[in-house]
N, C-alpha and C positions, 0 to 999 in steps of 0.2 A: 085160294084157287088161282087168283090173278098172278101171285108170285110164282106159284108152281108152273103156270102156263108160260111165264117169261123164261123161267129156267129151262123148260123143256125146249124152247125155241133157240136157246143159246147154242151157237155153233162151236165146234172144237177148233183148236189151233190158235194161231196168232193172227190178229187183224191189225192193219195199219195202212198209212198212206204210202204209195209207191214212189220212190225217187229213182229215176231210170237214167242210166248212162253207161255206155260201154266202157268208158274210162273212169275208174274210181276217183281219180284226182279231180275230175270235173264235178263230182258230187259233194265233196267234203265241205264246201262252203255253204251248202244249202240243205244239208240233212239236219233233222231235228229229233227230238224225243219221240219215241214210239214209231218212227218211220221204218219202212222196209225198203232196203236198197236193192236194186236190180243191176248187176254189173256183169262184165265179161272179162275176168282176170284170172289167168293161169297162175297158180302159186301165189295166193294172197300173202303179202309180206307183213312184217310186224308193224311198220309205220302206218299202213292202211288200216290194219286191225285196231291199233291204238286210237286212231282218229275216229273210227266208227264207234268204238266203245265210249269214247269221251263224248261224242255227240248224242249218245243215248238211244241208238237204233235198237229195234227189237228183233230184226231179222235181216239176213243177207241171202239173196237168191243169186247164185252164180251160174251163168250160162256155161262156163268152162269148169275145169277141175281145180278145186282150191288147193289140192296137193297132187301134182302131176307125177311125182316120183323121181324128179330130177335131183332133188336135194331136200333135206328136212326143213322146209320153210316154217316160220313161227306163227304166221297170222291166224290160221284156222284154230289152233290150240288156244290162242288168246280170246278169240270170239266165243268159242264154246265155253271156256272157263268163266266168261263174263255173262253167261246165260243168254247169249245172242243166238237165235235159231239160224243154222247154216244149212242151206240146201244146195247141193252141187249138181252140175251137169244137166241143167234143164234144157239146154240147147239154144241155138241162136234165134229160133222162132219166137221166143218170149218177148223180144223187143218189138215185134210187130203186133203183139196182142196186149201188151201192158203199156199204157200211156202214163207219162209223168203226172203225178197228182191223183191217180185213180186209187180207189179203195180196194185192197186185195186181202185175201186170207190165205194163210199157209198152214196146212195140216199134214204132218209127216213129210213126205216128199212131194206133195201135191200143192199146186198154186191155183187158187180159185178167184174168179170174179163173179160175185153172186153165187149161184149154185153150179156154175160151169167150171170144169177143170181146164185150165188153159196152158198148163205146163206141168211136167212131171220130172222129178229128179231124185236125188238120194239125200236124205237128212243125215247129217253127220253128228256123231256123239263123241264123247270123250274117249270111249273105247275104240271106235272106228278110226278116229284121228291118231290115237296112239299106235294102232296097227299100221296105218299108212306111213307114219313117220319112221317106223322101224324099217319098212320096205324101202323108203326113200333114201335111207343112208347108203344103200348099195349104188345109188345113182350119182354119188358125189365125185367119183373119179373123173367122169366126163366133164363135170362142171369145173373141177380143178384144172383140167387141161385148158378149157376155154378161158378160165381166169388167168392162167399164166400167159396165154397168147395176148389177152387184152392188156395185161401189165406191160408186156414188151412194146406193144403199139403205143401205149400212153407214154412210156419212157422216151420213145423216139420223137413223139410229137411235142412233149413238154420238157425235154431234158434241160434246156437252159433255165426254165423256171424252177425245176426241182433242184438242180445242182448249183446254180449261181444266183437264183432269186431274180432273174431278169423278168420284168413285167409286174413285179409287186408294186402297187401304188404307194405314193407318199401319203401319210395321214398326219393330221395335226395332233392327234392324241399321243401323248408321250408314253412310249412302251419300253424304251431302252432301259435295261437293268431292272425292270419291274415285274412283279408276279401278275399273271393274268388269269381271271376266271372266265372261261369260255363256255357259254351256256347255250345248248341246243334244245329245241322243243321235243319232249317225249313224255310218255305217261309217268316216268320216274322222276322227271325234272323237279316238280314241286317238293317232293320228299327229300331229294338230294340237296336242294337249296336250303331247306330247313336244317338239315344236318350240318351244313357249313356255316351256320350263323356266327359261331364263335371265331372261325377262321377268317371270315370276311371282316368281322369287327376288329380283330387283332392286326391283320396284315394289310387291310384295305387294298386288295388287288384291283387292277383295272378290270371293270366289268364289261364283257363283250357278249352281246346277244346275237345269236345266229338264227335267222328266220323266226319261228315261233318262240325261241328262247328269249328274245327281247321282250315279248309280252310276258313270259314267265317271270323275268326279273322284276318287271313293274308290278306284277301281281303279288310278288313276295315282298314288296316295299322298297325295292332298289331302283336306282336310275342307271341304265347302261351308259357307258361313256362312248361306246362304239357299237354300231349295228351293222351286221354284214348279212346280206340276203336279199331275196326278192321282196320288194315292198308290197306286192299283192298278198303276201302271206303274213303281213304284220299289221297290227291295229294302227289306225290313224293317230290316236293319242300317243302311242309309243313313238311313232316316227316324228312327232312334233315335240318330244320331251327335251330336245336340245342335244341329243347324241349325234356324233358324227356318223354319217351313213355311207357304206360302201356297197355297191350293187355288182354282183357277178354279171359279166357280159359275155356274149358269144365272141368267138374269135374274129367275126366280121364287124364287131363293135356294137351290135344291137344289144341293148340292156333291157330285158323284160321288167316291167314295173316302173320304168323311169318316168313315164307319163303321169303315173299316180303321184309321184313325188313332186313333179312340176305343178300339179293341181293343188297340192298341199303347201306349195311355196317352200319346200325343203330342199336344200342343196345336197349333192352327193358326189362321190368319187366312183368311177367304174373300175372293175377289175376283169379285163378280158382274158379268160382262160377256161379250159375245160375242167370239169370236176364239180363236185357238189359244193354247196355253200360252206359246209363244215370243213371241207378240205382247203378251200381258199382262205378261210378264217385262220386255220392252223398255219398255213404258209405265211400269211400276212403278219401275224403277231410274232412268229419265229423270225421272219426276215427283218422285222423292225426292232429286234434285240430283246424280246421278253426273256427274263431269266428263268421263269418256270410257268407252265401252262397247266392249270387245273381244269379238267373237262367235266362238264355236267350234261347228262342226257345223250352222250355220244356212245354208240355201240360199235365196237370194232373187232369182235371175235370173228373167227372164220365163218361160223354159222350166220352171224349177223351180216357179214359181207356178201355171202352167197344169197342170203335172204332178200337182198335188195333187188337182184335180178336186173340191174341196170348197168350202163357203161361206166358209171361212177365208181363201181366196185374196185377196179384196178387203181384208179387215182387214190382212193382212200387207203389202200394197202401201201402204196409207194409214199404217199404223204406221211403216213404214220411212221414209216421207216425213217423218213427225212427228219422228223421232229421228235423221235423217240427219246432222245436224251433229256428233253425238257418236259414231257407230258406226264402228268400224274392223274389218275382217275379219282373222282370225288370221294368214293367210298373209302379209299386209302387215307385221304386227308382227314375225313370225318372221324375215322377210327383213332387217329393220332390225337384228336382233340377231345376225346371222351375223358371226363374227369376220373382220375384214378385215386382220389382222396375221398373217403367216405365221410358223410356228414357227422356220423356218430363219433368218429375219431376226433374231428374238430371240436365237437361238443365236449368231449372228455378233456381236451386240452384247455378249453375255456373254463370249464368247471374247476379243474385242478389249479389253474392260475388264480381264479377267484378265491378258492379256499386258502391258497398260500397268502394272498393279499389280506384276507380277513384275519388270518392267524397273526400276521405281522402287526396289524392294527391293534389286536387284542393285547399283545405282549410288549408293545413298544409305546413310548410316549411320542406320538407323532405331532410335530408342530406344523406350521404353515409350509415350511420349506419341504418337509417330507411329503406333505399332502400334494404339493405340486409335482414332486418326483413320481408319486404314485399315479397321478393323472396322466403324466407324460408316458409312463410305462404302459398304462392301460391303452392309451391311444396308439402306441407302437404295436401292441398286441393285436388290436383291431385291424390295423393296416396290414400286419403280417398275414392274418387270416384271409383278408381280402385278396392278398397277393397269391394265395394258394390256388385261387380260382380265376385269376386274371389271365 
């Protein structure tokens, strides 16, 4: 009877601790497992969704529309596919009613504190998001026009950097004529790094970590030679691993995160320019003579660029054009390093060789000299088999 009573009192929906901020970027460092985030972000982008899924949140309450219809942004689809409850359009008043750290419950499109409904919105499903994305594709023409205008403005502002490399800092890490593995942080980064294990072992490229990509390299067992990004987004142990650090800075010279490096007693070089950390990393390694750049965790399709919804979109497009002759995506490299020799073929070769050797021993009077020759031949066969997989 007690068990039945407890079950009858169980309330429907999802319950968790509220993490509240109008800006999703301000939440990412303090959200945890089973939290419910309350944000105000039109068109939730892929990077935000990936970070929230990685943090293990159980719900997202958005005061704005997660898909406004301007373009088919990727974030809502990622959230719902990961079983994160998404409620849209609850309105600005939710920030006055929900305090950070409060316990809230979400059922359908309703947000509760105790038994009181304090906000009402629309719960998104896979089907509703699919419909919204279809409609959003019609809004891409306006975004493309804005994109083109931003690209022209960026070209005017940074033409000497893009065309002549003016402003690219000197670094001690030797890049001239070498292959570079440039790693950014994303949900796909660990998997992509694992697929490149053989490439890294064979070619030993210069390992460059961009923002969270530096932490991903260390988590995979590698040590970055060069770190480019905001130190506030990088683990302290990674910053102290001995890698050279380059900090993107505003054009007025202010470098966000420089104080943290000073507290850690880590030196750094600044790179004053507009654009994302990934863009500046590509320009730096290209400008310092890298022969090939293999990228991990960087998304640069048209939808990915529009999905950012930031001023860096134009810079990414133009920087990619600037370095296109050197850039190779990691899935392409990984596919080239898949073994095309089946183990059963090698086994048949070894068995055939062993049978041939045994037959020779049976029909011939093998002395000491021939025994040495047989041993040498066998050792050569073993080395040849190893070479097939080297």
